[in-house]
C-alpha positions in Angstrom: 158.2 206.8 122.2 155.8 204.4 123.4 152.2 203.7 121.9 150.8 204.6 125.4 152.5 208.0 125.5 151.6 208.8 121.7 148.2 207.8 122.3 148.0 210.2 125.4 149.7 213.0 123.3 147.1 212.6 120.7 144.2 212.8 122.9 145.5 215.6 124.6 145.7 217.4 121.2 142.2 216.3 120.3 140.9 217.5 123.8 142.5 220.8 123.6 140.8 221.2 120.2 137.8 220.2 121.2 137.7 222.7 124.3 138.5 225.5 122.3 135.8 224.8 119.7 133.2 224.5 122.1 133.7 227.8 124.1 130.6 229.4 122.7 127.4 230.2 124.3 124.3 228.1 124.7 121.7 229.7 122.0 118.4 227.7 122.7 117.2 224.8 125.2 114.4 222.5 125.9 113.3 222.4 129.4 111.1 219.5 130.7 109.7 218.6 134.2 108.6 215.2 135.3 109.8 213.9 132.1 110.6 210.0 131.8 111.0 209.8 134.9 113.5 212.7 135.6 112.2 215.9 137.7 113.9 217.8 135.7 115.5 217.5 131.8 117.2 220.2 129.9 118.7 219.9 126.4 120.8 222.6 124.9 121.9 223.9 121.4 125.0 225.6 121.0 125.8 227.2 117.8 123.3 225.4 116.2 124.4 222.0 117.1 123.6 219.6 120.1 125.0 221.1 123.5 125.4 219.5 127.0 122.1 217.6 128.4 121.3 217.9 132.0 119.2 215.5 134.1 118.3 215.6 137.8 117.4 211.6 139.0 115.7 210.7 142.4 116.4 206.8 141.7 116.3 204.6 144.5 116.2 207.6 147.0 119.5 208.8 145.6 119.7 212.4 143.9 122.0 212.4 141.0 122.9 215.3 138.5 123.5 213.6 134.9 125.8 215.6 132.7 125.9 214.5 128.8 128.0 215.7 126.2 127.8 214.1 122.8 129.2 214.8 119.2 132.6 213.6 120.4 132.7 210.2 118.2 136.5 210.6 117.0 137.3 211.5 120.7 135.8 208.7 122.4 137.0 206.0 120.0 140.4 206.8 120.9 139.5 205.9 124.5 139.5 202.1 123.4 142.5 199.7 123.8 143.8 197.7 120.8 142.3 194.5 122.6 139.3 196.2 121.9 138.2 197.0 125.7 137.3 200.5 126.9 140.1 202.2 128.7 138.1 203.5 131.4 141.0 204.7 133.8 142.0 207.0 130.7 138.8 208.5 130.8 138.8 209.2 134.5 142.3 210.8 134.0 141.4 213.1 131.2 138.1 214.6 132.7 138.5 215.1 136.3 135.9 217.5 137.2 133.3 220.4 136.3 134.6 223.8 136.9 132.2 226.8 137.4 133.7 230.2 138.1 136.6 229.5 140.2 134.9 226.4 141.8 135.4 223.2 140.8 133.5 219.9 141.7 134.6 216.3 141.3 132.7 213.7 139.3 131.4 210.6 141.1 131.3 208.4 137.8 132.0 208.8 134.2 130.3 206.2 131.9 130.6 205.8 128.4 127.4 203.3 127.5 129.2 201.3 124.5 131.0 197.9 124.4 133.1 198.5 121.3 134.5 201.3 119.6 132.8 200.6 116.3 129.6 201.3 118.2 130.4 204.8 118.6 128.6 207.5 116.6 127.6 211.1 117.0 124.8 210.5 119.3 127.1 208.7 121.9 127.3 210.7 125.1 129.8 210.3 127.7 127.7 210.7 130.9 129.0 212.3 133.8 127.7 211.9 137.4 127.6 214.0 140.7 125.6 212.0 143.5 124.0 213.6 146.6 121.9 216.2 147.6 124.5 218.7 149.2 127.1 217.7 146.2 124.1 218.9 143.4 123.1 222.0 145.5 126.4 223.6 145.4 127.4 222.8 141.7 124.1 223.8 140.4 124.4 226.9 142.3 127.7 227.7 140.7 126.8 226.9 137.3 123.7 228.9 137.6 125.7 232.0 137.4 126.5 231.7 133.6 128.9 228.9 132.7 130.6 225.6 133.1 133.1 223.8 131.9 134.6 220.2 132.0 138.4 220.8 131.0 139.4 219.2 127.9 135.8 218.6 126.6 133.4 221.5 126.8 133.1 225.1 128.0 129.8 226.8 127.5 128.6 230.0 128.6 124.9 230.9 129.2 123.2 233.6 127.2 119.7 232.4 127.8 119.3 231.9 131.5 118.8 228.3 130.8 121.2 226.9 133.7 119.2 229.1 136.0 116.2 227.9 135.0 117.3 224.3 135.6 118.6 225.3 139.1 115.1 226.4 139.9 113.6 223.0 138.8 116.1 221.0 140.4 115.8 222.7 143.8 112.0 222.5 143.9 112.4 219.0 143.2 114.7 218.2 145.9 113.0 220.5 148.4 115.9 223.1 148.6 115.4 226.8 148.9 117.9 229.5 147.6 120.7 230.2 150.2 119.5 227.3 152.3 122.6 225.6 154.3 122.7 222.0 153.1 124.6 219.8 155.5 126.9 217.2 154.1 125.9 213.8 154.3 129.2 212.1 155.4 127.8 208.7 155.3 126.8 208.9 151.7 130.4 210.7 150.9 132.1 207.4 152.5 129.6 205.5 150.5 130.8 206.8 147.2 134.4 206.4 148.5 133.9 203.0 149.3 131.9 201.9 145.9 134.9 203.3 143.6 137.6 201.3 145.9 135.7 198.5 145.9 135.7 197.7 142.1 139.5 198.8 142.1 140.0 196.0 144.8 138.0 193.4 143.1 140.2 194.3 139.8 143.4 194.0 141.6 142.6 190.7 143.3 141.4 189.2 139.8 144.6 190.6 138.1 146.6 189.0 141.0 144.9 185.4 140.8 145.5 185.6 136.9 149.1 186.4 137.7 149.6 183.4 140.2 150.3 186.1 142.9 147.5 185.3 145.3 144.2 183.7 144.9 140.8 185.9 144.8 139.2 185.8 148.0 135.4 185.1 147.6 135.1 185.0 151.5 136.4 188.3 152.1 134.7 189.9 149.2 131.4 188.4 151.2 132.5 189.7 154.2 133.0 193.2 152.7 129.6 193.3 150.7 127.6 192.5 154.2 129.9 194.8 156.3 129.1 197.6 153.8 125.3 197.3 153.7 125.3 197.5 157.7 127.4 200.5 157.6 126.1 202.6 154.7 122.1 201.5 155.1 122.0 201.0 159.1 118.7 201.0 161.0 116.1 198.6 161.7 113.8 199.5 158.9 116.6 199.8 156.2 116.5 195.9 155.6 115.4 196.0 152.1 118.0 198.9 151.0 120.6 196.5 152.8 119.5 193.7 150.6 119.1 195.7 147.3 122.7 197.1 147.8 124.1 193.7 148.3 122.5 192.9 145.1 123.9 196.0 143.4 127.8 194.9 144.8 127.7 191.7 143.6 126.5 192.4 140.3 129.7 194.9 139.7 132.0 191.9 140.4 131.6 190.0 137.2 132.9 193.1 135.4 135.7 194.2 137.6 137.1 190.8 137.7 137.0 190.7 133.7 139.0 193.9 134.0 141.5 192.6 136.4 141.8 189.6 134.0 142.5 191.7 131.2 144.9 193.9 132.9 147.1 190.9 133.7 147.5 190.3 129.8 147.8 193.9 129.0 149.7 195.7 132.0 151.8 192.5 133.2 152.0 191.2 136.6 154.6 193.5 138.3 153.5 193.8 142.2 150.2 192.4 141.6 149.8 190.5 144.7 151.0 193.8 146.6 148.5 195.9 144.7 145.7 193.8 146.0 146.7 194.0 149.4 147.1 197.8 149.1 143.8 198.1 147.3 141.7 197.0 150.3 142.8 199.6 152.3 140.4 202.2 151.5 137.7 199.7 151.4 138.0 199.0 155.1 138.8 202.7 155.9 135.6 203.7 154.2 133.2 201.2 156.0 135.0 201.8 159.3 134.3 205.7 158.8 130.7 205.0 157.9 130.5 202.5 161.1 131.9 205.2 163.3 129.2 207.8 162.4 126.9 208.5 165.5 
């Protein structure tokens, strides 16, 4: 049995155990409004222990729902490779969505705020993000019915209407009425697809260069960054947003390049050049789709 398969089996077993252990009601909560820069912040207790924390953010005019799950130190340590680096792909594959009732909602990002496995303790929380008003509206409307889960990690029921109170706080902050029809922001959806694809493309190009399969195309990256800023923040009065967005994208490049270099050592070089070419396709498609919005 390969080490990778064995590790996957161990993680699956641990995740199943955690999920079963957390199928319990929220017993108490602390809801704060306009706290530390967050319009809404709720910390829950489940069976006398720290439960999920939910926060609503409007950073840089983008609404984001954060969900934090702590008290999983052993599980989170298992997501680090033998070289000491976090295996972000395995984290993404292990926790794919939020489930509430019969509905599921994809996460737009999952983040573990540590660099080394030995830095993890019981206060370390895995962070999940759901972005944009239309997605947050649907997710909060579903979980306020009384329960939600992240399969393989947490499963809680709400006996105190804490989730309903958080939804009311969030709707007031965003400016949504109960039962209101919230239109999908397709430009934002294309932007989120682009951002995931952009980092993957950079990683694949870096891996291909480390494997001597192809060079890292800096000019192509600059062109993509410029086009993306224009496509996702169009308009005469959005020059500042376009500039900040370019800086944000360029700030993601070094880590993505490092990941690609590491992959060349751990995953090998098979089809590295072809994968770099294929990784560009969703990058260009998402930009083109946003450019074609009226």
